[in-house]
VMD Tcl script that builds the backbone (N, CA, C; Angstrom):
set m [mol new atoms 267]
animate dup $m
set s [atomselect $m all]
$s set {name element resname resid chain x y z} {
  {N N UNK 1 A -20.689 -3.234 -8.518}
  {CA C UNK 1 A -19.974 -2.036 -8.933}
  {C C UNK 1 A -18.798 -2.527 -10.047}
  {N N UNK 2 A -19.100 -2.530 -11.191}
  {CA C UNK 2 A -18.089 -3.501 -12.099}
  {C C UNK 2 A -17.312 -2.099 -12.516}
  {N N UNK 3 A -15.918 -2.448 -12.767}
  {CA C UNK 3 A -14.666 -1.360 -13.117}
  {C C UNK 3 A -14.822 -0.923 -14.317}
  {N N UNK 4 A -14.677 0.065 -14.863}
  {CA C UNK 4 A -14.149 0.135 -15.843}
  {C C UNK 4 A -13.189 0.047 -16.538}
  {N N UNK 5 A -12.837 0.242 -18.180}
  {CA C UNK 5 A -11.190 0.100 -18.512}
  {C C UNK 5 A -10.393 0.917 -18.158}
  {N N UNK 6 A -11.007 2.337 -17.948}
  {CA C UNK 6 A -10.308 3.592 -17.588}
  {C C UNK 6 A -9.574 3.039 -16.159}
  {N N UNK 7 A -10.710 2.788 -15.338}
  {CA C UNK 7 A -10.055 2.343 -13.830}
  {C C UNK 7 A -8.929 1.450 -13.696}
  {N N UNK 8 A -9.172 0.295 -14.678}
  {CA C UNK 8 A -8.182 -0.986 -14.729}
  {C C UNK 8 A -6.875 -0.503 -14.997}
  {N N UNK 9 A -6.932 0.384 -15.865}
  {CA C UNK 9 A -5.668 0.999 -16.907}
  {C C UNK 9 A -4.973 2.056 -15.218}
  {N N UNK 10 A -5.976 2.619 -14.756}
  {CA C UNK 10 A -5.276 3.371 -13.540}
  {C C UNK 10 A -4.813 2.461 -12.760}
  {N N UNK 11 A -5.458 1.559 -12.471}
  {CA C UNK 11 A -4.783 0.827 -11.327}
  {C C UNK 11 A -3.598 -0.144 -12.090}
  {N N UNK 12 A -3.520 -0.511 -13.193}
  {CA C UNK 12 A -2.201 -0.697 -13.727}
  {C C UNK 12 A -1.074 0.047 -13.449}
  {N N UNK 13 A -1.133 1.520 -14.237}
  {CA C UNK 13 A -0.303 2.651 -13.879}
  {C C UNK 13 A -0.020 2.626 -12.654}
  {N N UNK 14 A -0.576 2.586 -11.428}
  {CA C UNK 14 A -0.410 2.495 -9.972}
  {C C UNK 14 A 0.889 1.309 -9.641}
  {N N UNK 15 A 0.277 0.187 -9.996}
  {CA C UNK 15 A 1.273 -0.642 -10.132}
  {C C UNK 15 A 2.839 -0.580 -10.700}
  {N N UNK 16 A 2.500 0.226 -11.957}
  {CA C UNK 16 A 3.861 0.307 -12.104}
  {C C UNK 16 A 4.787 1.711 -12.236}
  {N N UNK 17 A 4.436 2.356 -11.376}
  {CA C UNK 17 A 4.777 3.405 -10.367}
  {C C UNK 17 A 4.514 3.680 -9.075}
  {N N UNK 18 A 4.477 2.551 -8.664}
  {CA C UNK 18 A 4.402 2.172 -7.064}
  {C C UNK 18 A 5.312 2.894 -6.219}
  {N N UNK 19 A 6.459 2.095 -6.674}
  {CA C UNK 19 A 7.534 2.470 -5.571}
  {C C UNK 19 A 7.689 4.149 -5.675}
  {N N UNK 20 A 7.460 4.437 -6.432}
  {CA C UNK 20 A 7.713 6.311 -6.900}
  {C C UNK 20 A 6.583 7.012 -5.976}
  {N N UNK 21 A 5.459 6.717 -6.409}
  {CA C UNK 21 A 4.372 6.952 -5.703}
  {C C UNK 21 A 4.253 6.792 -3.815}
  {N N UNK 22 A 4.957 5.498 -3.864}
  {CA C UNK 22 A 5.123 5.266 -2.358}
  {C C UNK 22 A 5.823 6.305 -1.410}
  {N N UNK 23 A 7.264 6.727 -2.153}
  {CA C UNK 23 A 7.931 7.750 -1.594}
  {C C UNK 23 A 7.458 8.779 -1.351}
  {N N UNK 24 A 6.723 9.447 -2.609}
  {CA C UNK 24 A 6.208 10.526 -2.703}
  {C C UNK 24 A 4.879 11.619 -2.003}
  {N N UNK 25 A 4.207 9.753 -1.331}
  {CA C UNK 25 A 2.766 9.685 -0.881}
  {C C UNK 25 A 2.937 8.715 0.484}
  {N N UNK 26 A 3.520 8.800 0.846}
  {CA C UNK 26 A 3.767 7.780 2.419}
  {C C UNK 26 A 2.010 7.530 3.405}
  {N N UNK 27 A 1.546 6.514 3.294}
  {CA C UNK 27 A 0.907 6.231 3.899}
  {C C UNK 27 A -0.605 7.293 3.702}
  {N N UNK 28 A -0.855 7.258 2.252}
  {CA C UNK 28 A -1.882 8.783 1.665}
  {C C UNK 28 A -2.497 7.819 0.832}
  {N N UNK 29 A -3.847 7.843 0.705}
  {CA C UNK 29 A -4.291 7.417 -0.830}
  {C C UNK 29 A -4.450 8.383 -1.526}
  {N N UNK 30 A -4.468 7.631 -2.668}
  {CA C UNK 30 A -4.088 8.395 -3.911}
  {C C UNK 30 A -5.357 7.895 -5.046}
  {N N UNK 31 A -5.849 9.283 -5.447}
  {CA C UNK 31 A -6.975 9.098 -6.620}
  {C C UNK 31 A -5.829 9.360 -8.190}
  {N N UNK 32 A -6.295 8.767 -8.767}
  {CA C UNK 32 A -5.883 8.753 -10.134}
  {C C UNK 32 A -6.493 8.450 -11.459}
  {N N UNK 33 A -6.565 9.572 -12.529}
  {CA C UNK 33 A -7.203 9.364 -13.406}
  {C C UNK 33 A -6.396 9.623 -14.701}
  {N N UNK 34 A -6.537 8.774 -15.706}
  {CA C UNK 34 A -5.465 8.972 -16.754}
  {C C UNK 34 A -4.160 8.733 -16.878}
  {N N UNK 35 A -3.609 7.993 -15.661}
  {CA C UNK 35 A -2.018 8.431 -15.386}
  {C C UNK 35 A -1.649 9.228 -14.591}
  {N N UNK 36 A -2.708 10.208 -13.859}
  {CA C UNK 36 A -2.242 10.958 -13.187}
  {C C UNK 36 A -2.744 11.110 -11.878}
  {N N UNK 37 A -2.074 11.763 -10.474}
  {CA C UNK 37 A -2.884 11.476 -9.528}
  {C C UNK 37 A -3.490 12.864 -9.337}
  {N N UNK 38 A -5.057 12.704 -9.516}
  {CA C UNK 38 A -5.602 14.054 -9.103}
  {C C UNK 38 A -5.975 14.002 -8.010}
  {N N UNK 39 A -5.927 13.495 -6.597}
  {CA C UNK 39 A -6.129 13.472 -5.554}
  {C C UNK 39 A -5.189 13.016 -4.155}
  {N N UNK 40 A -5.129 13.533 -2.889}
  {CA C UNK 40 A -4.115 12.777 -1.870}
  {C C UNK 40 A -4.776 13.198 -0.890}
  {N N UNK 41 A -4.823 12.665 0.293}
  {CA C UNK 41 A -4.904 12.838 1.738}
  {C C UNK 41 A -4.920 11.626 2.473}
  {N N UNK 42 A -5.375 11.587 3.872}
  {CA C UNK 42 A -4.937 10.782 4.894}
  {C C UNK 42 A -6.410 9.888 4.830}
  {N N UNK 43 A -7.497 10.482 4.290}
  {CA C UNK 43 A -8.801 9.678 4.619}
  {C C UNK 43 A -9.443 9.271 3.347}
  {N N UNK 44 A -10.059 8.316 3.317}
  {CA C UNK 44 A -10.550 7.648 1.829}
  {C C UNK 44 A -11.660 8.595 1.278}
  {N N UNK 45 A -12.624 8.788 2.221}
  {CA C UNK 45 A -14.009 9.654 1.599}
  {C C UNK 45 A -13.083 10.960 1.604}
  {N N UNK 46 A -12.299 11.486 1.760}
  {CA C UNK 46 A -11.982 13.005 1.343}
  {C C UNK 46 A -11.120 13.076 0.271}
  {N N UNK 47 A -10.302 11.810 -0.134}
  {CA C UNK 47 A -9.797 11.616 -1.563}
  {C C UNK 47 A -10.887 11.463 -2.412}
  {N N UNK 48 A -12.041 10.246 -2.112}
  {CA C UNK 48 A -12.863 9.965 -3.384}
  {C C UNK 48 A -13.831 11.036 -3.388}
  {N N UNK 49 A -13.803 11.776 -2.735}
  {CA C UNK 49 A -14.893 13.216 -2.734}
  {C C UNK 49 A -14.367 13.910 -3.982}
  {N N UNK 50 A -12.969 14.374 -3.352}
  {CA C UNK 50 A -11.952 15.130 -4.276}
  {C C UNK 50 A -11.908 15.028 -5.538}
  {N N UNK 51 A -11.513 13.641 -5.653}
  {CA C UNK 51 A -11.829 13.278 -7.110}
  {C C UNK 51 A -12.818 13.009 -7.892}
  {N N UNK 52 A -13.940 12.723 -7.192}
  {CA C UNK 52 A -15.223 12.884 -7.822}
  {C C UNK 52 A -15.491 14.001 -8.283}
  {N N UNK 53 A -14.904 15.425 -7.255}
  {CA C UNK 53 A -15.485 16.576 -8.215}
  {C C UNK 53 A -14.298 17.074 -9.059}
  {N N UNK 54 A -13.221 16.660 -9.427}
  {CA C UNK 54 A -11.997 16.864 -10.459}
  {C C UNK 54 A -12.658 16.228 -11.543}
  {N N UNK 55 A -12.659 14.793 -11.585}
  {CA C UNK 55 A -13.038 14.091 -12.616}
  {C C UNK 55 A -14.714 14.151 -13.116}
  {N N UNK 56 A -15.345 14.696 -12.226}
  {CA C UNK 56 A -16.797 14.944 -12.908}
  {C C UNK 56 A -17.293 13.311 -12.763}
  {N N UNK 57 A -16.926 12.128 -12.659}
  {CA C UNK 57 A -17.215 10.744 -12.791}
  {C C UNK 57 A -17.156 9.941 -11.550}
  {N N UNK 58 A -17.151 8.425 -11.702}
  {CA C UNK 58 A -16.504 7.735 -10.823}
  {C C UNK 58 A -15.139 7.245 -11.594}
  {N N UNK 59 A -14.946 7.369 -13.013}
  {CA C UNK 59 A -13.879 6.614 -13.326}
  {C C UNK 59 A -12.685 7.254 -13.213}
  {N N UNK 60 A -12.483 6.494 -12.339}
  {CA C UNK 60 A -10.553 7.103 -11.432}
  {C C UNK 60 A -10.575 5.212 -10.290}
  {N N UNK 61 A -8.932 5.634 -10.409}
  {CA C UNK 61 A -8.894 4.459 -9.481}
  {C C UNK 61 A -8.105 5.065 -8.097}
  {N N UNK 62 A -8.080 4.442 -6.839}
  {CA C UNK 62 A -7.613 4.968 -5.814}
  {C C UNK 62 A -7.073 3.699 -4.951}
  {N N UNK 63 A -6.234 4.232 -4.551}
  {CA C UNK 63 A -5.269 3.064 -3.821}
  {C C UNK 63 A -4.449 3.847 -2.412}
  {N N UNK 64 A -3.679 2.789 -1.698}
  {CA C UNK 64 A -3.345 3.543 -0.686}
  {C C UNK 64 A -1.701 3.127 -0.469}
  {N N UNK 65 A -0.812 4.300 -0.270}
  {CA C UNK 65 A 0.535 3.746 -0.252}
  {C C UNK 65 A 0.937 3.516 1.197}
  {N N UNK 66 A 0.922 2.445 1.169}
  {CA C UNK 66 A 1.652 1.794 2.234}
  {C C UNK 66 A 3.472 1.578 2.434}
  {N N UNK 67 A 3.829 1.882 3.622}
  {CA C UNK 67 A 5.054 2.137 3.781}
  {C C UNK 67 A 6.071 0.678 4.009}
  {N N UNK 68 A 5.435 0.125 3.935}
  {CA C UNK 68 A 5.724 -1.324 4.276}
  {C C UNK 68 A 5.934 -1.871 3.088}
  {N N UNK 69 A 7.104 -2.921 3.133}
  {CA C UNK 69 A 7.591 -3.533 1.705}
  {C C UNK 69 A 6.645 -4.017 0.629}
  {N N UNK 70 A 7.037 -3.830 -0.612}
  {CA C UNK 70 A 6.020 -4.128 -2.016}
  {C C UNK 70 A 5.233 -5.645 -1.522}
  {N N UNK 71 A 6.070 -6.624 -1.209}
  {CA C UNK 71 A 5.186 -7.691 -1.478}
  {C C UNK 71 A 4.393 -8.003 0.320}
  {N N UNK 72 A 4.591 -7.544 0.905}
  {CA C UNK 72 A 3.530 -7.385 2.419}
  {C C UNK 72 A 2.288 -6.661 1.593}
  {N N UNK 73 A 2.543 -5.214 1.147}
  {CA C UNK 73 A 1.531 -4.480 0.542}
  {C C UNK 73 A 0.682 -5.058 -0.422}
  {N N UNK 74 A 1.359 -5.755 -1.401}
  {CA C UNK 74 A 0.819 -6.020 -2.671}
  {C C UNK 74 A -0.672 -6.739 -2.056}
  {N N UNK 75 A -0.615 -8.034 -1.059}
  {CA C UNK 75 A -1.360 -8.685 -1.018}
  {C C UNK 75 A -2.856 -8.225 0.121}
  {N N UNK 76 A -2.409 -7.100 0.852}
  {CA C UNK 76 A -2.977 -6.421 1.866}
  {C C UNK 76 A -4.145 -5.479 0.566}
  {N N UNK 77 A -3.405 -4.608 -0.059}
  {CA C UNK 77 A -3.966 -3.998 -1.267}
  {C C UNK 77 A -4.742 -4.289 -1.913}
  {N N UNK 78 A -4.851 -5.472 -2.218}
  {CA C UNK 78 A -5.072 -6.510 -2.891}
  {C C UNK 78 A -6.821 -6.717 -2.571}
  {N N UNK 79 A -6.429 -6.990 -1.356}
  {CA C UNK 79 A -7.721 -7.509 -0.636}
  {C C UNK 79 A -8.810 -6.887 0.046}
  {N N UNK 80 A -7.760 -5.069 0.031}
  {CA C UNK 80 A -8.808 -3.524 0.297}
  {C C UNK 80 A -9.478 -3.445 -0.859}
  {N N UNK 81 A -8.740 -3.693 -2.107}
  {CA C UNK 81 A -9.277 -3.163 -3.423}
  {C C UNK 81 A -10.599 -4.016 -3.825}
  {N N UNK 82 A -10.508 -5.211 -3.451}
  {CA C UNK 82 A -11.598 -6.348 -3.584}
  {C C UNK 82 A -12.786 -5.972 -2.578}
  {N N UNK 83 A -12.358 -5.216 -1.474}
  {CA C UNK 83 A -13.359 -5.268 -0.509}
  {C C UNK 83 A -13.843 -3.724 -1.082}
  {N N UNK 84 A -13.529 -2.683 -1.664}
  {CA C UNK 84 A -13.773 -1.276 -2.102}
  {C C UNK 84 A -14.740 -1.150 -3.380}
  {N N UNK 85 A -14.235 -2.439 -4.668}
  {CA C UNK 85 A -14.721 -2.205 -5.488}
  {C C UNK 85 A -16.259 -3.156 -5.562}
  {N N UNK 86 A -16.553 -3.880 -4.158}
  {CA C UNK 86 A -17.885 -4.416 -4.213}
  {C C UNK 86 A -18.475 -2.982 -3.531}
  {N N UNK 87 A -18.063 -2.032 -2.726}
  {CA C UNK 87 A -18.893 -1.386 -2.162}
  {C C UNK 87 A -19.474 -0.461 -3.537}
  {N N UNK 88 A -20.925 0.328 -2.890}
  {CA C UNK 88 A -21.731 1.036 -4.051}
  {C C UNK 88 A -21.722 2.510 -3.818}
  {N N UNK 89 A -20.838 3.118 -4.507}
  {CA C UNK 89 A -20.654 4.623 -3.599}
  {C C UNK 89 A -22.083 5.210 -4.484}
}
mol reanalyze $m
mol bondsrecalc $m
mol representation Tube
mol addrep $m
């Protein structure tokens, strides 16, 4: 599954706003489209399905807001994202 430019921009936006998002949505998945949070939840599948319904397409980004320090979180999420984007939904 190749990432679209919009997904890459949304992932950048998440990175730029991570601390704020982490405080607002601790230990939750968030889906972002066009720099806006469109779905939130504790289960990846539920957030994915909500976001797909709202966005009407697959061009959105999903990330998990760990409550761990950012340096630890970053390497874990990078590995997780690599795993998720290799799946075909």
